[in-house]
N, C-alpha and C positions, 0 to 999 in steps of 0.2 A: 319448268324450267329443262325438263327433255326435251320439250316440243321445239326450243329454243335453239338447240342443240348444243346447250351445255352440260356437262358430266358433272351430275350431283356426288361429290364425294359422301361416304357413309357418316361421317360427322351432320353433315349438313342434314341427311334424310334423319337421322335420328332426333336434330335438333325439331325439323318441320313437324315429326311424328309426336314430340312430345308437346311443343306448342298447340299441335290439334287436340293431343289428349285434354290439356288443361282447359281450353277452348269448351270442350263435352263438360269436362267438371263443373265451370262455370254456371255451363247454362242449367247445370241440374242444382245447383245451388239457389239459383233465383227458382225454378219450378218448386221446390224444395220449402221455400224460403226461410232459408239458414242465414237469417241476418247475421249474425257475427261473423261469416266470411264474405260479406260485401264490401269491404275494404280491402281484402287482397285481391279479388278482382277487379276490381277498379284501380288497382295496382298491375296488376297483368296487362291490363287494355292499355294502360299508359306505355307500359314497357315495351310491349309487341310492337307500339304505332310508332317508338323510336327507333327499336330495332329495325323495323321497315324505312324507317326512313333514313337512317345512318346507312343503311346495306346501298341506298340508291345513291347518297349526297356523297360518302365517302369510298375508300376499295374494303369492301367485305373482305374481311381477314381471310376466310376460307377460299375464298375463289379467285382471290389478289387479283381483284376487278373492280369495278363499280356494277353494279348490277341494272339490268336495264328499267325503263319505265316502263313495264308492259300494262296493257290492259287490267289483266288480273291484277298485277302490284295495286295499280292506281284504285278499284276496287276494293279490295283489301284495304288501303288504306284509310277509304272514305267509311268503310265499315267499320275499323277500329275507332275513328272519332265517333261516330253514332255511338258505339257502345261505351267508349269512353264519357259522353254526356248521358247517358240512359244511366250506366252502373254511377254514376256519380251523383246524379239526381234520388237516385233508390238507395244508397249510401246516407247520404244527406238528410232524406227524409225519413228513414230508419232511427239513425241517430237523432234527429230531432223527436219522433214520438218516444223514446224511452224514457 
């Protein structure tokens, strides 16, 4: 966002850092095969995608305007959709194997 000339408020920086931290924890959950946490990770990716789409379609509350459809935003949405599919498959496969 700073490359686009958009100044990012501290709260947004904290939010983006928090999302990155959760994504790292999600990857650690999959690597350690903690199947009890597959559902929260699945929900995380759904919510993350919805927030990305919401900030591009309607006015983002912190910025008071719609955020631009940048290549990195589109890549992020595509990756989130892939992660929703993969985490859903893993969750339902783990649930079925119990």
